[in-house]
Structure formats: structure tokens, C-alpha cells
N, CA, C and O atoms as a GROMACS GRO file, in nm:
protein
  392
    1UNK      N    1   8.948  16.813  19.740
    1UNK     CA    2   8.876  16.725  19.649
    1UNK      C    3   8.811  16.810  19.540
    1UNK      O    4   8.751  16.914  19.569
    2UNK      N    5   8.824  16.768  19.418
    2UNK     CA    6   8.764  16.839  19.304
    2UNK      C    7   8.615  16.808  19.300
    2UNK      O    8   8.573  16.693  19.306
    3UNK      N    9   8.536  16.915  19.291
    3UNK     CA   10   8.391  16.901  19.286
    3UNK      C   11   8.343  16.922  19.143
    3UNK      O   12   8.371  17.025  19.081
    4UNK      N   13   8.269  16.823  19.092
    4UNK     CA   14   8.223  16.824  18.953
    4UNK      C   15   8.071  16.822  18.949
    4UNK      O   16   8.006  16.747  19.021
    5UNK      N   17   8.016  16.907  18.862
    5UNK     CA   18   7.873  16.900  18.831
    5UNK      C   19   7.860  16.842  18.691
    5UNK      O   20   7.912  16.899  18.595
    6UNK      N   21   7.790  16.732  18.680
    6UNK     CA   22   7.768  16.665  18.553
    6UNK      C   23   7.626  16.695  18.506
    6UNK      O   24   7.529  16.654  18.571
    7UNK      N   25   7.613  16.767  18.395
    7UNK     CA   26   7.483  16.798  18.337
    7UNK      C   27   7.466  16.709  18.214
    7UNK      O   28   7.518  16.738  18.106
    8UNK      N   29   7.394  16.602  18.232
    8UNK     CA   30   7.380  16.496  18.130
    8UNK      C   31   7.240  16.439  18.140
    8UNK      O   32   7.186  16.424  18.249
    9UNK      N   33   7.180  16.407  18.025
    9UNK     CA   34   7.042  16.358  18.026
    9UNK      C   35   7.031  16.206  18.013
    9UNK      O   36   6.921  16.152  18.029
   10UNK      N   37   7.139  16.137  17.985
   10UNK     CA   38   7.132  15.992  17.968
   10UNK      C   39   7.182  15.922  18.094
   10UNK      O   40   7.297  15.937  18.134
   11UNK      N   41   7.094  15.846  18.155
   11UNK     CA   42   7.124  15.779  18.282
   11UNK      C   43   7.247  15.689  18.273
   11UNK      O   44   7.329  15.688  18.365
   12UNK      N   45   7.260  15.616  18.165
   12UNK     CA   46   7.375  15.526  18.150
   12UNK      C   47   7.507  15.603  18.146
   12UNK      O   48   7.606  15.562  18.206
   13UNK      N   49   7.507  15.715  18.075
   13UNK     CA   50   7.627  15.799  18.069
   13UNK      C   51   7.658  15.857  18.206
   13UNK      O   52   7.775  15.866  18.245
   14UNK      N   53   7.555  15.898  18.278
   14UNK     CA   54   7.575  15.952  18.413
   14UNK      C   55   7.644  15.850  18.502
   14UNK      O   56   7.744  15.882  18.567
   15UNK      N   57   7.592  15.728  18.505
   15UNK     CA   58   7.651  15.624  18.590
   15UNK      C   59   7.797  15.598  18.553
   15UNK      O   60   7.882  15.585  18.640
   16UNK      N   61   7.824  15.590  18.423
   16UNK     CA   62   7.959  15.562  18.375
   16UNK      C   63   8.056  15.673  18.415
   16UNK      O   64   8.164  15.646  18.467
   17UNK      N   65   8.018  15.797  18.390
   17UNK     CA   66   8.105  15.911  18.420
   17UNK      C   67   8.122  15.928  18.571
   17UNK      O   68   8.233  15.950  18.619
   18UNK      N   69   8.012  15.919  18.645
   18UNK     CA   70   8.020  15.931  18.791
   18UNK      C   71   8.115  15.827  18.850
   18UNK      O   72   8.196  15.857  18.937
   19UNK      N   73   8.104  15.705  18.802
   19UNK     CA   74   8.189  15.596  18.853
   19UNK      C   75   8.336  15.627  18.829
   19UNK      O   76   8.419  15.613  18.920
   20UNK      N   77   8.370  15.669  18.708
   20UNK     CA   78   8.509  15.699  18.676
   20UNK      C   79   8.564  15.817  18.754
   20UNK      O   80   8.676  15.811  18.805
   21UNK      N   81   8.486  15.923  18.764
   21UNK     CA   82   8.533  16.042  18.836
   21UNK      C   83   8.543  16.015  18.986
   21UNK      O   84   8.635  16.063  19.052
   22UNK      N   85   8.449  15.939  19.040
   22UNK     CA   86   8.454  15.904  19.182
   22UNK      C   87   8.576  15.819  19.213
   22UNK      O   88   8.642  15.839  19.316
   23UNK      N   89   8.607  15.724  19.125
   23UNK     CA   90   8.727  15.641  19.144
   23UNK      C   91   8.853  15.726  19.141
   23UNK      O   92   8.953  15.691  19.205
   24UNK      N   93   8.849  15.837  19.067
   24UNK     CA   94   8.964  15.927  19.059
   24UNK      C   95   8.969  16.023  19.178
   24UNK      O   96   9.055  16.111  19.184
   25UNK      N   97   8.876  16.006  19.272
   25UNK     CA   98   8.878  16.087  19.394
   25UNK      C   99   8.802  16.218  19.385
   25UNK      O  100   8.821  16.306  19.468
   26UNK      N  101   8.716  16.231  19.286
   26UNK     CA  102   8.638  16.354  19.270
   26UNK      C  103   8.499  16.337  19.329
   26UNK      O  104   8.444  16.227  19.332
   27UNK      N  105   8.444  16.447  19.375
   27UNK     CA  106   8.307  16.451  19.424
   27UNK      C  107   8.218  16.490  19.306
   27UNK      O  108   8.243  16.592  19.241
   28UNK      N  109   8.115  16.410  19.278
   28UNK     CA  110   8.032  16.433  19.159
   28UNK      C  111   7.885  16.448  19.197
   28UNK      O  112   7.829  16.366  19.269
   29UNK      N  113   7.825  16.555  19.147
   29UNK     CA  114   7.680  16.574  19.155
   29UNK      C  115   7.631  16.576  19.011
   29UNK      O  116   7.703  16.618  18.921
   30UNK      N  117   7.509  16.530  18.990
   30UNK     CA  118   7.458  16.530  18.852
   30UNK      C  119   7.318  16.588  18.847
   30UNK      O  120   7.241  16.580  18.943
   31UNK      N  121   7.287  16.647  18.733
   31UNK     CA  122   7.151  16.695  18.708
   31UNK      C  123   7.112  16.654  18.567
   31UNK      O  124   7.195  16.650  18.476
   32UNK      N  125   6.984  16.624  18.551
   32UNK     CA  126   6.935  16.574  18.423
   32UNK      C  127   6.842  16.672  18.353
   32UNK      O  128   6.786  16.640  18.248
   33UNK      N  129   6.827  16.791  18.408
   33UNK     CA  130   6.741  16.891  18.346
   33UNK      C  131   6.820  17.021  18.330
   33UNK      O  132   6.887  17.065  18.423
   34UNK      N  133   6.812  17.080  18.212
   34UNK     CA  134   6.886  17.201  18.182
   34UNK      C  135   6.854  17.313  18.282
   34UNK      O  136   6.942  17.389  18.322
   35UNK      N  137   6.726  17.321  18.321
   35UNK     CA  138   6.686  17.429  18.411
   35UNK      C  139   6.736  17.411  18.554
   35UNK      O  140   6.724  17.502  18.636
   36UNK      N  141   6.793  17.294  18.586
   36UNK     CA  142   6.847  17.269  18.720
   36UNK      C  143   6.993  17.312  18.735
   36UNK      O  144   7.043  17.326  18.847
   37UNK      N  145   7.061  17.334  18.624
   37UNK     CA  146   7.205  17.361  18.630
   37UNK      C  147   7.234  17.484  18.716
   37UNK      O  148   7.320  17.479  18.804
   38UNK      N  149   7.164  17.594  18.690
   38UNK     CA  150   7.186  17.716  18.767
   38UNK      C  151   7.165  17.694  18.916
   38UNK      O  152   7.242  17.744  18.998
   39UNK      N  153   7.060  17.620  18.951
   39UNK     CA  154   7.032  17.595  19.093
   39UNK      C  155   7.149  17.523  19.160
   39UNK      O  156   7.190  17.560  19.270
   40UNK      N  157   7.201  17.421  19.093
   40UNK     CA  158   7.316  17.348  19.148
   40UNK      C  159   7.435  17.441  19.164
   40UNK      O  160   7.501  17.440  19.268
   41UNK      N  161   7.463  17.522  19.061
   41UNK     CA  162   7.579  17.610  19.065
   41UNK      C  163   7.563  17.722  19.168
   41UNK      O  164   7.661  17.771  19.224
   42UNK      N  165   7.438  17.763  19.192
   42UNK     CA  166   7.413  17.867  19.293
   42UNK      C  167   7.425  17.812  19.435
   42UNK      O  168   7.467  17.884  19.526
   43UNK      N  169   7.388  17.686  19.453
   43UNK     CA  170   7.386  17.626  19.587
   43UNK      C  171   7.525  17.593  19.640
   43UNK      O  172   7.549  17.601  19.760
   44UNK      N  173   7.615  17.556  19.552
   44UNK     CA  174   7.751  17.525  19.595
   44UNK      C  175   7.849  17.554  19.484
   44UNK      O  176   7.812  17.563  19.366
   45UNK      N  177   7.974  17.568  19.522
   45UNK     CA  178   8.077  17.599  19.423
   45UNK      C  179   8.132  17.469  19.365
   45UNK      O  180   8.169  17.377  19.438
   46UNK      N  181   8.137  17.464  19.233
   46UNK     CA  182   8.193  17.348  19.164
   46UNK      C  183   8.320  17.391  19.092
   46UNK      O  184   8.330  17.503  19.042
   47UNK      N  185   8.417  17.301  19.088
   47UNK     CA  186   8.541  17.329  19.016
   47UNK      C  187   8.522  17.309  18.866
   47UNK      O  188   8.582  17.379  18.785
   48UNK      N  189   8.436  17.212  18.831
   48UNK     CA  190   8.418  17.176  18.691
   48UNK      C  191   8.270  17.152  18.663
   48UNK      O  192   8.199  17.089  18.741
   49UNK      N  193   8.225  17.203  18.549
   49UNK     CA  194   8.093  17.170  18.495
   49UNK      C  195   8.116  17.089  18.369
   49UNK      O  196   8.180  17.136  18.275
   50UNK      N  197   8.064  16.967  18.367
   50UNK     CA  198   8.068  16.885  18.246
   50UNK      C  199   7.929  16.894  18.185
   50UNK      O  200   7.831  16.849  18.244
   51UNK      N  201   7.922  16.951  18.067
   51UNK     CA  202   7.796  16.985  18.003
   51UNK      C  203   7.775  16.902  17.877
   51UNK      O  204   7.856  16.906  17.785
   52UNK      N  205   7.666  16.828  17.873
   52UNK     CA  206   7.628  16.753  17.753
   52UNK      C  207   7.590  16.854  17.645
   52UNK      O  208   7.502  16.938  17.666
   53UNK      N  209   7.655  16.845  17.530
   53UNK     CA  210   7.630  16.941  17.422
   53UNK      C  211   7.486  16.935  17.372
   53UNK      O  212   7.424  17.038  17.350
   54UNK      N  213   7.434  16.815  17.355
   54UNK     CA  214   7.294  16.799  17.312
   54UNK      C  215   7.215  16.749  17.432
   54UNK      O  216   7.199  16.629  17.452
   55UNK      N  217   7.167  16.842  17.509
   55UNK     CA  218   7.098  16.814  17.634
   55UNK      C  219   6.949  16.808  17.604
   55UNK      O  220   6.887  16.911  17.574
   56UNK      N  221   6.890  16.689  17.611
   56UNK     CA  222   6.750  16.667  17.572
   56UNK      C  223   6.726  16.719  17.430
   56UNK      O  224   6.625  16.784  17.402
   57UNK      N  225   6.821  16.688  17.341
   57UNK     CA  226   6.815  16.727  17.200
   57UNK      C  227   6.813  16.877  17.177
   57UNK      O  228   6.775  16.924  17.070
   58UNK      N  229   6.855  16.954  17.278
   58UNK     CA  230   6.870  17.099  17.262
   58UNK      C  231   7.019  17.133  17.273
   58UNK      O  232   7.091  17.076  17.356
   59UNK      N  233   7.063  17.224  17.190
   59UNK     CA  234   7.203  17.264  17.191
   59UNK      C  235   7.231  17.347  17.316
   59UNK      O  236   7.175  17.456  17.332
   60UNK      N  237   7.314  17.296  17.403
   60UNK     CA  238   7.342  17.365  17.529
   60UNK      C  239   7.460  17.462  17.518
   60UNK      O  240   7.489  17.534  17.614
   61UNK      N  241   7.528  17.465  17.404
   61UNK     CA  242   7.647  17.550  17.394
   61UNK      C  243   7.615  17.698  17.408
   61UNK      O  244   7.701  17.777  17.447
   62UNK      N  245   7.491  17.737  17.376
   62UNK     CA  246   7.455  17.879  17.390
   62UNK      C  247   7.445  17.921  17.537
   62UNK      O  248   7.437  18.040  17.566
   63UNK      N  249   7.446  17.825  17.630
   63UNK     CA  250   7.445  17.856  17.773
   63UNK      C  251   7.585  17.883  17.828
   63UNK      O  252   7.599  17.940  17.937
   64UNK      N  253   7.686  17.843  17.755
   64UNK     CA  254   7.824  17.854  17.804
   64UNK      C  255   7.863  17.998  17.838
   64UNK      O  256   7.920  18.020  17.945
   65UNK      N  257   7.834  18.097  17.752
   65UNK     CA  258   7.872  18.235  17.789
   65UNK      C  259   7.809  18.281  17.921
   65UNK      O  260   7.873  18.352  17.999
   66UNK      N  261   7.686  18.242  17.947
   66UNK     CA  262   7.619  18.278  18.072
   66UNK      C  263   7.689  18.212  18.190
   66UNK      O  264   7.717  18.278  18.291
   67UNK      N  265   7.718  18.082  18.178
   67UNK     CA  266   7.788  18.013  18.287
   67UNK      C  267   7.927  18.072  18.309
   67UNK      O  268   7.972  18.086  18.422
   68UNK      N  269   7.994  18.104  18.200
   68UNK     CA  270   8.128  18.163  18.209
   68UNK      C  271   8.122  18.296  18.286
   68UNK      O  272   8.208  18.324  18.370
   69UNK      N  273   8.020  18.377  18.257
   69UNK     CA  274   8.004  18.508  18.323
   69UNK      C  275   7.963  18.492  18.470
   69UNK      O  276   8.020  18.555  18.558
   70UNK      N  277   7.864  18.407  18.495
   70UNK     CA  278   7.809  18.392  18.630
   70UNK      C  279   7.898  18.310  18.724
   70UNK      O  280   7.896  18.330  18.845
   71UNK      N  281   7.975  18.218  18.668
   71UNK     CA  282   8.059  18.128  18.749
   71UNK      C  283   8.200  18.124  18.690
   71UNK      O  284   8.242  18.020  18.640
   72UNK      N  285   8.273  18.235  18.695
   72UNK     CA  286   8.401  18.245  18.623
   72UNK      C  287   8.509  18.148  18.671
   72UNK      O  288   8.601  18.116  18.595
   73UNK      N  289   8.501  18.100  18.793
   73UNK     CA  290   8.605  18.009  18.842
   73UNK      C  291   8.576  17.863  18.809
   73UNK      O  292   8.660  17.776  18.832
   74UNK      N  293   8.458  17.835  18.756
   74UNK     CA  294   8.421  17.697  18.721
   74UNK      C  295   8.468  17.665  18.579
   74UNK      O  296   8.434  17.735  18.484
   75UNK      N  297   8.546  17.560  18.566
   75UNK     CA  298   8.590  17.514  18.434
   75UNK      C  299   8.473  17.445  18.366
   75UNK      O  300   8.394  17.376  18.430
   76UNK      N  301   8.462  17.463  18.234
   76UNK     CA  302   8.350  17.406  18.160
   76UNK      C  303   8.405  17.310  18.054
   76UNK      O  304   8.482  17.349  17.967
   77UNK      N  305   8.362  17.185  18.065
   77UNK     CA  306   8.397  17.082  17.966
   77UNK      C  307   8.269  17.041  17.895
   77UNK      O  308   8.166  17.022  17.959
   78UNK      N  309   8.277  17.028  17.763
   78UNK     CA  310   8.159  16.993  17.685
   78UNK      C  311   8.173  16.851  17.632
   78UNK      O  312   8.273  16.816  17.570
   79UNK      N  313   8.071  16.769  17.658
   79UNK     CA  314   8.064  16.634  17.603
   79UNK      C  315   7.982  16.639  17.476
   79UNK      O  316   7.877  16.703  17.472
   80UNK      N  317   8.030  16.572  17.371
   80UNK     CA  318   7.953  16.573  17.248
   80UNK      C  319   7.972  16.443  17.172
   80UNK      O  320   8.084  16.393  17.158
   81UNK      N  321   7.862  16.390  17.123
   81UNK     CA  322   7.868  16.274  17.035
   81UNK      C  323   7.884  16.318  16.890
   81UNK      O  324   7.902  16.234  16.801
   82UNK      N  325   7.877  16.448  16.867
   82UNK     CA  326   7.892  16.500  16.731
   82UNK      C  327   8.036  16.485  16.687
   82UNK      O  328   8.128  16.523  16.760
   83UNK      N  329   8.057  16.432  16.568
   83UNK     CA  330   8.193  16.405  16.523
   83UNK      C  331   8.249  16.514  16.432
   83UNK      O  332   8.370  16.517  16.408
   84UNK      N  333   8.165  16.603  16.382
   84UNK     CA  334   8.210  16.709  16.293
   84UNK      C  335   8.300  16.806  16.370
   84UNK      O  336   8.264  16.853  16.478
   85UNK      N  337   8.416  16.836  16.316
   85UNK     CA  338   8.513  16.922  16.383
   85UNK      C  339   8.452  17.059  16.412
   85UNK      O  340   8.472  17.113  16.521
   86UNK      N  341   8.380  17.116  16.317
   86UNK     CA  342   8.318  17.247  16.337
   86UNK      C  343   8.222  17.245  16.456
   86UNK      O  344   8.215  17.341  16.532
   87UNK      N  345   8.149  17.137  16.470
   87UNK     CA  346   8.056  17.125  16.582
   87UNK      C  347   8.131  17.115  16.715
   87UNK      O  348   8.088  17.171  16.815
   88UNK      N  349   8.242  17.044  16.714
   88UNK     CA  350   8.320  17.030  16.837
   88UNK      C  351   8.385  17.162  16.877
   88UNK      O  352   8.397  17.192  16.995
   89UNK      N  353   8.427  17.239  16.778
   89UNK     CA  354   8.491  17.368  16.804
   89UNK      C  355   8.391  17.471  16.856
   89UNK      O  356   8.429  17.565  16.926
   90UNK      N  357   8.265  17.454  16.822
   90UNK     CA  358   8.162  17.550  16.862
   90UNK      C  359   8.161  17.574  17.012
   90UNK      O  360   8.150  17.689  17.056
   91UNK      N  361   8.172  17.470  17.091
   91UNK     CA  362   8.174  17.485  17.237
   91UNK      C  363   8.291  17.569  17.284
   91UNK      O  364   8.277  17.650  17.376
   92UNK      N  365   8.406  17.551  17.221
   92UNK     CA  366   8.523  17.631  17.257
   92UNK      C  367   8.502  17.777  17.220
   92UNK      O  368   8.542  17.867  17.294
   93UNK      N  369   8.439  17.799  17.106
   93UNK     CA  370   8.412  17.937  17.064
   93UNK      C  371   8.316  18.006  17.159
   93UNK      O  372   8.323  18.128  17.176
   94UNK      N  373   8.228  17.932  17.221
   94UNK     CA  374   8.134  17.988  17.318
   94UNK      C  375   8.199  18.012  17.454
   94UNK      O  376   8.141  18.077  17.541
   95UNK      N  377   8.320  17.958  17.474
   95UNK     CA  378   8.391  17.983  17.599
   95UNK      C  379   8.420  17.862  17.685
   95UNK      O  380   8.470  17.878  17.796
   96UNK      N  381   8.391  17.742  17.636
   96UNK     CA  382   8.423  17.622  17.713
   96UNK      C  383   8.574  17.605  17.722
   96UNK      O  384   8.648  17.653  17.636
   97UNK      N  385   8.619  17.538  17.826
   97UNK     CA  386   8.762  17.513  17.843
   97UNK      C  387   8.810  17.394  17.761
   97UNK      O  388   8.926  17.388  17.720
   98UNK      N  389   8.722  17.299  17.738
   98UNK     CA  390   8.757  17.182  17.657
   98UNK      C  391   8.632  17.109  17.616
   98UNK      O  392   8.639  17.007  17.547
   0.00000   0.00000   0.00000
């Protein structure tokens, strides 16, 4: 079973994403605070980290290199409501997988 950590600050988005991933047979844990992400990743191994790009209105993309270094086997996907192509590419430049 694929284990996913969802780092998202909007409750409605969490419910929607959790429901879809669970229906697809994935195990999903979620955290709503940026400072909790490391704790979750340290406590258990996740296959995928889904990271909200604007987490509590703070740019989380600068955390990607740290997560990539500390948890190299975890795939990192970035969610973003930003529509500018340069903004979307920024996460990839920091090391996200998608």
C-alpha cells in the first residue's frame, strides 16, 4: 500500500484529497502545520509527500531541498493554486518530483 503524507492547511482540500487517495487504495496521513512535517516523516516512512506550495501563506518550496536530502526515497509532489508557469516550475527547480 502506498503511504502518503499530505501537508495542507485547508481542511476542505484535506478531506477532498484524502477521500480520493483512500479510494485509490492509498494510506493517507495529513498535517496542517509546517513544523509537523518533519515529525511525521521521522516517525514513519512515506512513499509520497504532497506539499501545499503556499502553506499558511508561506512559500514551502524552500523546504524541498531539505526534505529531498533527509528523506531521499520519498517522492515530493507540490500542490499550487498559482497559475504562473514560473511559479509552478519553482518547485521542480527546488527538487520536487512533480
